[in-house]
MIDOSE-1310 file (N, C-alpha, C; in nm, 2 decimals, decimal comma, always signed):
residues 140
mlkv	+0,07/-0,12/+0,01/-0,01/+0,02/-0,01/+0,07/+0,13/+0,01; +0,06/+0,19/-0,10/+0,12/+0,32/-0,11/+0,06/+0,46/-0,02; +0,14/+0,52/+0,07/+0,05/+0,64/+0,14/+0,11/+0,78/+0,06; +0,00/+0,82/+0,02/+0,00/+0,93/-0,02/-0,05/+1,08/+0,05
llvs	+0,03/+1,17/+0,07/-0,02/+1,25/+0,15/-0,06/+1,39/+0,05; -0,17/+1,48/+0,05/-0,20/+1,57/-0,05/-0,21/+1,71/+0,05; -0,08/+1,79/+0,02/-0,13/+1,89/+0,10/-0,18/+2,05/+0,03; -0,29/+2,08/+0,09/-0,34/+2,18/+0,00/-0,41/+2,29/+0,06
ldkd	-0,44/+2,38/+0,07/-0,53/+2,49/+0,15/-0,70/+2,49/+0,08; -0,67/+2,45/-0,04/-0,79/+2,45/-0,11/-0,78/+2,31/-0,16; -0,89/+2,22/-0,11/-0,93/+2,08/-0,15/-0,97/+2,07/-0,30; -1,02/+2,17/-0,34/-1,04/+2,13/-0,49/-0,92/+2,13/-0,59
slsg	-0,81/+2,23/-0,60/-0,69/+2,21/-0,65/-0,63/+2,11/-0,68; -0,65/+2,01/-0,61/-0,55/+1,88/-0,61/-0,70/+1,78/-0,60; -0,82/+1,81/-0,65/-0,91/+1,69/-0,65/-0,91/+1,61/-0,78; -0,89/+1,66/-0,88/-0,84/+1,57/-0,99/-0,73/+1,47/-0,98
lasg	-0,61/+1,51/-0,90/-0,50/+1,44/-0,85/-0,55/+1,33/-0,78; -0,62/+1,37/-0,72/-0,70/+1,26/-0,58/-0,80/+1,16/-0,64; -0,86/+1,23/-0,75/-0,96/+1,10/-0,81/-0,86/+1,00/-0,90; -0,77/+1,07/-0,97/-0,65/+0,96/-1,05/-0,61/+0,86/-0,93
lakh	-0,58/+0,92/-0,82/-0,48/+0,87/-0,74/-0,58/+0,74/-0,67; -0,71/+0,76/-0,66/-0,79/+0,71/-0,59/-0,85/+0,60/-0,66; -0,81/+0,57/-0,82/-0,87/+0,48/-0,89/-0,78/+0,37/-0,84; -0,64/+0,35/-0,79/-0,56/+0,26/-0,75/-0,59/+0,21/-0,62
gdve	-0,59/+0,06/-0,63/-0,64/-0,02/-0,52/-0,51/+0,00/-0,43; -0,42/+0,04/-0,45/-0,28/+0,03/-0,38/-0,24/+0,16/-0,31; -0,32/+0,27/-0,31/-0,29/+0,37/-0,29/-0,42/+0,42/-0,14; -0,33/+0,48/-0,08/-0,41/+0,52/+0,05/-0,38/+0,65/+0,09
lsra	-0,50/+0,75/+0,03/-0,48/+0,92/+0,03/-0,53/+0,99/+0,18; -0,43/+1,08/+0,22/-0,48/+1,18/+0,34/-0,43/+1,29/+0,29; -0,52/+1,36/+0,40/-0,49/+1,54/+0,34/-0,45/+1,59/+0,43; -0,38/+1,72/+0,42/-0,36/+1,82/+0,52/-0,38/+1,97/+0,45
esgi	-0,45/+2,05/+0,54/-0,48/+2,19/+0,49/-0,37/+2,29/+0,50; -0,26/+2,24/+0,55/-0,14/+2,37/+0,58/-0,02/+2,31/+0,58; +0,09/+2,36/+0,57/+0,25/+2,30/+0,56/+0,24/+2,25/+0,72; +0,20/+2,32/+0,81/+0,25/+2,29/+0,94/+0,15/+2,17/+1,00
kald	+0,08/+2,15/+0,96/-0,03/+2,03/+0,99/+0,03/+1,91/+0,91; +0,08/+1,93/+0,81/+0,13/+1,83/+0,73/+0,26/+1,74/+0,77; +0,34/+1,89/+0,81/+0,49/+1,79/+0,89/+0,45/+1,74/+1,02; +0,37/+1,80/+1,10/+0,31/+1,69/+1,20/+0,26/+1,57/+1,18
miad	+0,16/+1,55/+1,09/+0,13/+1,40/+1,02/+0,27/+1,33/+0,99; +0,37/+1,41/+0,92/+0,45/+1,30/+0,85/+0,56/+1,29/+0,98; +0,57/+1,33/+1,04/+0,66/+1,33/+1,18/+0,59/+1,23/+1,27; +0,47/+1,19/+1,28/+0,40/+1,11/+1,35/+0,35/+0,97/+1,29
aavd	+0,37/+0,95/+1,14/+0,34/+0,86/+1,05/+0,45/+0,84/+0,92; +0,42/+0,71/+0,87/+0,53/+0,70/+0,74/+0,48/+0,74/+0,62; +0,48/+0,81/+0,53/+0,44/+0,84/+0,43/+0,53/+0,82/+0,31; +0,47/+0,76/+0,22/+0,59/+0,73/+0,05/+0,57/+0,86/+0,02
lvva	+0,49/+0,94/-0,04/+0,49/+1,04/-0,14/+0,40/+1,15/-0,07; +0,44/+1,27/-0,11/+0,37/+1,39/-0,04/+0,34/+1,48/-0,16; +0,25/+1,55/-0,19/+0,24/+1,60/-0,32/+0,15/+1,74/-0,24; +0,26/+1,86/-0,26/+0,21/+1,99/-0,22/+0,18/+2,06/-0,33
desl	+0,06/+2,16/-0,27/+0,04/+2,26/-0,38/+0,15/+2,40/-0,39; +0,11/+2,47/-0,48/+0,20/+2,57/-0,49/+0,22/+2,67/-0,36; +0,10/+2,70/-0,31/+0,08/+2,79/-0,18/-0,02/+2,73/-0,09; +0,06/+2,72/+0,02/-0,04/+2,63/+0,16/-0,09/+2,74/+0,24
gdmt	-0,09/+2,87/+0,24/-0,16/+2,96/+0,32/-0,05/+2,97/+0,44; +0,05/+2,90/+0,50/+0,09/+2,91/+0,60/+0,26/+2,92/+0,54; +0,28/+2,91/+0,41/+0,40/+2,90/+0,33/+0,39/+2,85/+0,21; +0,50/+2,87/+0,12/+0,48/+2,85/+0,01/+0,50/+2,66/-0,01
glef	+0,48/+2,61/-0,13/+0,54/+2,48/-0,15/+0,70/+2,47/-0,13; +0,77/+2,53/-0,20/+0,89/+2,50/-0,18/+0,94/+2,52/-0,05; +0,89/+2,63/+0,05/+0,91/+2,65/+0,16/+0,89/+2,51/+0,24; +0,82/+2,47/+0,21/+0,74/+2,33/+0,27/+0,83/+2,22/+0,23
igkl	+0,87/+2,20/+0,12/+0,97/+2,08/+0,11/+1,08/+2,10/+0,15; +1,15/+2,22/+0,17/+1,26/+2,26/+0,25/+1,26/+2,20/+0,39; +1,15/+2,23/+0,46/+1,12/+2,19/+0,59/+1,09/+2,06/+0,60; +1,04/+1,99/+0,52/+1,01/+1,85/+0,52/+1,17/+1,76/+0,48
lsvn	+1,24/+1,80/+0,46/+1,39/+1,74/+0,46/+1,44/+1,71/+0,61; +1,39/+1,84/+0,66/+1,44/+1,82/+0,80/+1,35/+1,71/+0,91; +1,24/+1,70/+0,87/+1,16/+1,60/+0,94/+1,18/+1,47/+0,88; +1,17/+1,45/+0,75/+1,19/+1,32/+0,69/+1,26/+1,32/+0,55
pmvn	+1,38/+1,34/+0,56/+1,45/+1,34/+0,45/+1,44/+1,23/+0,32; +1,38/+1,12/+0,34/+1,36/+1,01/+0,29/+1,19/+1,01/+0,18; +1,13/+1,12/+0,24/+0,98/+1,11/+0,17/+1,00/+1,17/+0,07; +0,95/+1,08/-0,03/+0,98/+1,17/-0,17/+0,83/+1,27/-0,21
salv	+0,85/+1,35/-0,27/+0,75/+1,46/-0,29/+0,74/+1,50/-0,44; +0,62/+1,57/-0,47/+0,57/+1,62/-0,59/+0,57/+1,77/-0,55; +0,55/+1,84/-0,63/+0,51/+1,99/-0,63/+0,46/+2,04/-0,71; +0,29/+2,13/-0,68/+0,27/+2,20/-0,80/+0,29/+2,31/-0,81
ssls	+0,34/+2,35/-0,94/+0,42/+2,49/-0,94/+0,39/+2,55/-1,10; +0,36/+2,68/-1,08/+0,32/+2,75/-1,23/+0,48/+2,81/-1,28; +0,58/+2,77/-1,21/+0,73/+2,83/-1,24/+0,76/+2,77/-1,41; +0,82/+2,84/-1,48/+0,90/+2,73/-1,59/+0,96/+2,61/-1,56
hqdf	+1,00/+2,54/-1,66/+1,06/+2,42/-1,62/+1,20/+2,45/-1,57; +1,24/+2,53/-1,59/+1,42/+2,58/-1,58/+1,42/+2,64/-1,46; +1,31/+2,75/-1,41/+1,30/+2,83/-1,31/+1,24/+2,70/-1,19; +1,18/+2,62/-1,21/+1,14/+2,54/-1,12/+1,23/+2,46/-1,07
hdas	+1,32/+2,40/-1,18/+1,44/+2,36/-1,17/+1,54/+2,42/-1,06; +1,59/+2,51/-1,12/+1,68/+2,59/-1,04/+1,63/+2,64/-0,88; +1,47/+2,68/-0,84/+1,45/+2,65/-0,73/+1,41/+2,52/-0,63; +1,43/+2,43/-0,70/+1,41/+2,29/-0,64/+1,51/+2,24/-0,60
eglg	+1,65/+2,26/-0,68/+1,76/+2,18/-0,70/+1,82/+2,19/-0,55; +1,84/+2,06/-0,52/+1,87/+2,00/-0,39/+1,78/+1,93/-0,33; +1,68/+1,98/-0,36/+1,55/+1,93/-0,25/+1,48/+1,78/-0,26; +1,53/+1,75/-0,36/+1,49/+1,59/-0,39/+1,33/+1,57/-0,45
vlaq	+1,29/+1,71/-0,50/+1,14/+1,68/-0,56/+1,17/+1,58/-0,68; +1,02/+1,49/-0,68/+1,03/+1,39/-0,77/+0,97/+1,45/-0,90; +0,88/+1,54/-0,88/+0,82/+1,58/-1,01/+0,77/+1,71/-0,97; +0,76/+1,78/-1,09/+0,68/+1,91/-1,08/+0,55/+1,91/-1,17
lpir	+0,46/+1,94/-1,09/+0,30/+1,90/-1,13/+0,28/+2,04/-1,19; +0,15/+2,03/-1,27/+0,06/+2,17/-1,32/-0,03/+2,19/-1,25; -0,06/+2,33/-1,22/-0,19/+2,36/-1,16/-0,30/+2,30/-1,20; -0,37/+2,24/-1,11/-0,49/+2,14/-1,11/-0,45/+2,04/-1,19
pgde	-0,38/+1,94/-1,11/-0,31/+1,80/-1,18/-0,45/+1,71/-1,19; -0,45/+1,63/-1,27/-0,53/+1,56/-1,30/-0,49/+1,41/-1,32; -0,59/+1,31/-1,38/-0,55/+1,18/-1,40/-0,39/+1,17/-1,46; -0,37/+1,22/-1,59/-0,28/+1,19/-1,65/-0,14/+1,18/-1,53
eaeg	-0,15/+1,31/-1,44/-0,03/+1,35/-1,35/-0,05/+1,24/-1,26; -0,13/+1,19/-1,21/-0,14/+1,09/-1,12/-0,11/+0,95/-1,16; -0,10/+0,92/-1,29/-0,05/+0,77/-1,35/+0,09/+0,82/-1,32; +0,16/+0,91/-1,37/+0,27/+0,95/-1,41/+0,36/+0,98/-1,28
ilqr	+0,32/+1,03/-1,18/+0,38/+1,05/-1,06/+0,37/+0,89/-0,96; +0,26/+0,82/-0,98/+0,28/+0,70/-0,94/+0,37/+0,58/-1,00; +0,39/+0,60/-1,13/+0,49/+0,51/-1,17/+0,63/+0,56/-1,14; +0,66/+0,71/-1,14/+0,77/+0,76/-1,10/+0,81/+0,69/-0,94
lkdv	+0,72/+0,69/-0,87/+0,72/+0,63/-0,72/+0,73/+0,48/-0,70; +0,69/+0,42/-0,78/+0,69/+0,28/-0,80/+0,83/+0,26/-0,87; +0,90/+0,34/-0,94/+1,03/+0,30/-1,02/+1,14/+0,34/-0,90; +1,10/+0,47/-0,86/+1,19/+0,46/-0,73/+1,20/+0,34/-0,62
kdit	+1,08/+0,28/-0,58/+1,03/+0,23/-0,47/+1,15/+0,08/-0,49; +1,09/+0,06/-0,63/+1,18/-0,07/-0,68/+1,32/-0,04/-0,69; +1,41/+0,08/-0,72/+1,53/+0,10/-0,71/+1,59/+0,06/-0,59; +1,52/+0,14/-0,51/+1,55/+0,12/-0,34/+1,52/-0,01/-0,27
agvd	+1,45/-0,12/-0,34/+1,44/-0,22/-0,27/+1,54/-0,29/-0,36; +1,61/-0,26/-0,46/+1,70/-0,34/-0,52/+1,83/-0,32/-0,47; +1,89/-0,21/-0,40/+1,97/-0,15/-0,34/+2,00/-0,25/-0,21; +1,84/-0,25/-0,14/+1,87/-0,31/-0,04/+1,88/-0,45/-0,04
gitq	+1,84/-0,52/-0,12/+1,84/-0,67/-0,18/+2,03/-0,68/-0,20; +2,06/-0,56/-0,23/+2,20/-0,60/-0,28/+2,29/-0,62/-0,13; +2,28/-0,53/-0,07/+2,34/-0,51/+0,05/+2,32/-0,62/+0,14; +2,21/-0,70/+0,13/+2,15/-0,79/+0,21/+2,23/-0,92/+0,17
kwpt	+2,28/-0,93/+0,04/+2,32/-1,04/-0,02/+2,47/-1,03/+0,06; +2,54/-0,94/+0,09/+2,66/-0,96/+0,16/+2,69/-1,00/+0,27; +2,79/-1,07/+0,29/+2,79/-1,13/+0,46/+2,84/-1,01/+0,55; +2,79/-1,03/+0,67/+2,81/-0,94/+0,73/+2,94/-0,88/+0,76
sfwq	+3,02/-0,98/+0,75/+3,18/-0,97/+0,81/+3,21/-0,86/+0,69; +3,21/-0,85/+0,56/+3,20/-0,77/+0,47/+3,23/-0,63/+0,50; +3,13/-0,61/+0,58/+3,08/-0,45/+0,61/+3,16/-0,42/+0,74; +3,21/-0,49/+0,81/+3,28/-0,44/+0,92/+3,44/-0,41/+0,93
């Protein structure tokens, strides 16, 4: 089960994305209406993906992602942004953002972000499998 947290002040802005994600039986959705509430939720429970809106009321989406790194740097994230691709890349470089999403993302973006998340999880599982094959004495 993939746990996805949608963070948006305006519930309708991510409703298309939420509908696309909900079509998958292996996705559990939860919501937070502010950056602070989302950070509290992430501190208390494991989440596979956080999707943040461009503006969260108490902070911007980019500010939220920066704070997310201090709470749990291993959480995958996607961010809704109206910036150009290059400006978004420059602004989010080093934050580990999995994807830039358009304003009011929908089914197509839901499919794309889920595929990226599954690809990342497969790669991570492969790395874990490799390290588990080595004898313990190798790492000492």
